[in-house]
C-alpha positions as CSV (number, residue, x, y, z in Angstrom):
1,D,0.0,0.0,0.0
2,L,1.8,3.1,-1.3
3,E,-0.2,5.6,0.8
4,T,0.8,3.7,4.0
5,A,4.4,3.6,2.8
6,V,4.4,7.4,2.3
7,S,3.0,7.9,5.8
8,E,5.6,5.6,7.3
9,F,8.5,7.4,5.5
10,K,7.2,10.8,6.7
11,T,7.1,9.4,10.3
12,V,10.7,8.2,9.9
13,I,11.7,11.6,8.6
14,A,9.9,13.4,11.5
15,N,11.7,11.2,14.0
16,D,15.1,11.4,12.3
17,P,15.3,14.3,9.7
18,N,18.9,13.2,8.9
19,Y,17.9,9.7,7.7
20,C,18.5,10.6,4.1
21,A,17.3,7.3,2.4
22,A,13.8,7.9,3.7
23,Y,13.5,11.0,1.5
24,F,14.5,9.0,-1.6
25,H,12.2,6.0,-0.9
26,G,9.3,8.3,0.2
27,G,9.7,10.2,-3.0
28,Q,9.7,7.0,-5.1
29,A,6.4,6.0,-3.4
30,L,4.9,9.4,-4.2
31,E,6.0,9.1,-7.8
32,K,4.2,5.8,-8.1
33,L,1.1,7.4,-6.8
34,G,1.4,10.1,-9.5
35,R,2.1,12.8,-6.9
36,T,5.2,14.2,-8.7
37,A,5.1,17.7,-7.1
38,D,5.1,16.1,-3.7
39,A,7.9,13.8,-4.7
40,A,10.0,16.7,-6.0
41,E,9.5,18.5,-2.7
42,L,10.5,15.5,-0.7
43,Y,13.6,15.0,-2.9
44,R,14.6,18.7,-2.3
45,Q,14.2,18.2,1.4
46,G,16.3,15.1,1.2
47,I,19.0,17.0,-0.7
48,D,19.1,19.5,2.1
49,A,19.4,16.6,4.6
50,T,22.4,15.1,2.7
51,R,24.1,18.5,2.8
52,R,23.7,18.4,6.6
53,T,25.0,14.9,6.9
54,G,27.6,14.7,4.1
55,D,25.8,11.7,2.4
56,A,27.1,12.2,-1.1
57,H,25.8,8.9,-2.4
58,T,22.2,9.5,-1.4
59,R,22.5,13.1,-2.6
60,S,23.4,11.9,-6.1
61,E,20.4,9.5,-6.0
62,L,18.0,12.3,-4.9
63,E,19.4,14.7,-7.5
64,G,19.0,12.1,-10.2
65,A,15.4,11.4,-9.2
66,L,14.6,15.1,-9.1
67,A,16.2,15.6,-12.5
68,M,14.1,12.7,-13.9
69,L,10.9,14.6,-12.9
70,G,11.9,17.3,-15.3
């Protein structure tokens, strides 16, 4: 259930805003639901989180996902 997944990822982010992978996977779930604007916003928030944490790998994944949205 994608809606439940999105809710769970948002809970994870609320509890640990530096858990960068949650932004990517939450964005992927939003994309599958057709909510591309919401996905793009979550990717942007994730990119900000990767800047805080220095997680270059996840940042590249988030930037790639955001670029694919156009």
